C-alpha positions in Angstrom: 0.0 0.0 0.0 2.8 2.4 0.8 4.5 1.5 -2.4 1.4 2.3 -4.4 1.0 5.6 -2.6 4.7 6.5 -3.1 4.5 5.6 -6.8 1.3 7.7 -7.2 3.0 10.7 -5.6 6.1 10.3 -7.8 4.1 9.9 -11.0 2.0 13.0 -10.1 5.2 15.0 -9.5 6.7 13.8 -12.7 3.7 14.6 -14.8 3.4 18.0 -13.3 7.1 18.7 -13.9 6.9 17.6 -17.5 3.8 19.6 -18.1 5.3 22.7 -16.6 8.4 22.4 -18.8 6.3 21.9 -21.9 4.3 25.0 -21.0 7.5 27.0 -20.6 8.8 25.8 -24.0 5.5 26.6 -25.6 5.6 30.2 -24.2 9.1 30.7 -25.5 9.2 32.5 -28.9 11.7 32.1 -31.7 12.8 34.3 -34.6 10.8 33.4 -37.7 13.7 33.1 -40.2 12.8 33.4 -43.9 14.7 32.2 -46.9 16.8 34.9 -48.7 15.0 34.0 -52.0 11.6 35.1 -50.3 12.9 38.3 -48.7 12.3 40.8 -51.6 8.7 39.5 -52.1 8.0 39.7 -48.4 9.4 43.2 -48.2 7.0 44.3 -51.0 4.1 42.8 -49.0 5.3 44.4 -45.8 6.7 47.8 -46.8 6.9 49.1 -43.2 9.3 46.4 -42.3 13.0 46.0 -43.2 15.0 43.0 -43.9 17.3 41.9 -41.1 20.1 39.9 -42.7 22.4 37.9 -40.5 25.6 36.8 -42.3 27.4 34.1 -40.4 29.7 31.1 -40.8 29.5 27.7 -39.3 33.0 27.9 -37.8 32.7 31.4 -36.2 32.6 31.4 -32.4 31.1 34.9 -32.2 28.4 33.9 -34.6 27.4 31.0 -32.2 27.6 33.4 -29.2 25.3 35.9 -31.0 22.9 33.1 -31.7 22.9 31.8 -28.1 23.0 35.0 -26.2 21.5 37.7 -28.3 19.2 36.1 -30.8 17.6 33.9 -28.2 16.7 36.8 -25.9 13.0 37.1 -25.8 13.0 41.0 -26.1 15.2 40.7 -29.2 13.0 38.0 -30.7 9.9 40.1 -30.1 11.4 43.2 -31.6 12.8 41.5 -34.7 9.6 39.6 -35.4 7.5 42.8 -35.1 9.8 45.1 -37.2 11.8 42.9 -39.6 11.8 40.2 -42.1 14.6 38.1 -40.6 16.9 36.2 -42.9 20.2 34.5 -42.3 22.8 33.2 -44.7 26.0 31.2 -44.3 28.6 33.5 -46.0 30.5 30.4 -47.2 27.6 28.6 -48.8 28.4 27.1 -52.2 24.6 27.2 -53.0 23.5 29.8 -55.5 21.5 32.4 -53.6 18.8 34.5 -55.2 18.0 37.9 -53.9 16.2 40.8 -55.6 16.0 38.8 -58.9 19.8 38.3 -59.0 21.6 35.0 -58.6 24.8 35.0 -56.5 27.3 32.2 -56.7 30.2 31.0 -54.6 33.5 32.9 -55.2 36.1 30.2 -55.0 39.0 32.7 -54.9 37.7 34.4 -51.8 35.9 31.4 -50.2 32.6 33.3 -49.9 29.3 33.6 -51.6 29.1 36.7 -53.9 26.0 38.0 -52.1 27.8 38.2 -48.7 30.9 39.7 -50.3 28.9 42.3 -52.2 26.7 43.3 -49.2 29.8 43.5 -46.9 31.6 45.7 -49.4 34.4 43.2 -49.4 35.1 43.9 -45.7 34.3 40.4 -44.5 33.8 39.8 -40.8 31.4 37.6 -38.9 28.8 37.9 -37.6 27.5 40.8 -39.6 23.9 42.0 -39.4 22.4 44.2 -42.1 19.2 46.3 -41.8 17.9 46.7 -45.4 15.0 49.0 -46.3 12.5 48.8 -49.2 14.8 51.0 -51.3 17.8 48.7 -50.9 19.6 51.1 -48.6 21.3 49.3 -45.7 23.4 49.7 -42.6 25.8 47.1 -41.3 26.3 46.1 -37.7 29.5 44.2 -37.4 30.6 41.6 -34.8 28.9 40.2 -31.7 26.5 42.6 -30.0 24.8 42.0 -26.7 20.9 42.1 -26.5 20.2 45.6 -25.2 22.8 47.2 -27.4 21.6 45.2 -30.4 18.0 46.4 -30.0 19.2 50.0 -29.5 21.4 49.8 -32.6 18.5 48.3 -34.7 16.2 51.2 -33.5 18.8 53.8 -34.6 19.2 52.4 -38.1 17.3 54.1 -40.9 
């Protein structure tokens, strides 16, 4: 009888714990990343928004830090999802990327996709975050940026 009572208490505790964790996970938001090939069309449908383009590489420690610390912050997520069309590209992808009706291929000589090279004006550094408006004007935020500073810098871009 004691064993049954103990098992019932343990099972009730476990179910409550699991349910509570699932509830926390469900409340947690994520950035709704779009494909670069869809960005221009989405911008035309949402002219009040800008494109937020994160240029990263798979080997970059500061890119990973930005992803874990800054881009998972709930305030940052909320601000980006409300004001931007978020897109991220691996600067070293060998895939052909399409943006604004143009196709961008991999530049073997530089080890970078032509789109990343073009948008960074040849000044390659990771991570780089671009805020691009409907007219194609953009500003570049270079390097790792902490959450509050990131939001403030995004708010001050045109």
